[in-house]
N, C-alpha and C positions, 0 to 999 in steps of 0.2 A: 881637748890637748892635742896640738899638730904633732905629725910625725912625718919625717923625711925619709923617703924610700930612694932608692938608684936603681934605674932600669939600662939595661945593655942594651942599645939600639944599634940594629945591623942594616947598613942600606942607606944611610945618609951620605951625600958628596959634596953637600956645601951647606952655607949659612942659610939659603932657602929651604932645605929641607928642615934643620931645625925650625927656623923660625914658623915652618907649617906645624911640626906638632906642637911646639910651644902653644901658639894661636887657638890650634884644636882642643888640646887638654886644658887650655884654661878657662874653656867654657864650661866643666864640669861645678859643682857649686862645691864641691867637697876638695877642689884643687885650691891652695891659697894662693902658692907658687910653682913655677917651672924653669927650669934652667936646663935648657937643652944645648950640648956641645957636639956638635957633628965630626969635629977633628979629635974627642975622646969617645966617640961612639957611646955616649950615656945621656940621660936624662935624672935630673934631681927633682922630685916632686914633693912637697910639701901640701900634704892631706891633713883636712878638718877629720875627717873619718877614713882611718887607712884599714876597714874590715877589707877581707878579702872579696866581697863582691865588686866594692868599687876600684880595688888594684886590678883587678880583674876586666872591669868596663874600662879603665885607662888602656891597658895593655890591648885591647880589642879596638881601641879607638886609634892607636899608633899603629896597629896593623890593617886597619880598613885603609890608610894612607899610603900604604904600600911598604912599610919597615917592618922589621923581624925584631920582636923583643926576644932577649935569649935567656931572661931570668924571669 
């Protein structure tokens, strides 16, 4: 069963930023859909497996791109 989580993401300044995060996180097999909005400073991610380990992998991938996940 899929679950959508919302992450607050700090540091995005343009559409390119949100597209980069979307491209990177969509590579995970547990991510069904990624919708990242730079103006709203958030990302909605639909996960097939929203276990703590996978959420942490998602946060780590965003951090590696130079952005800060606030929650």
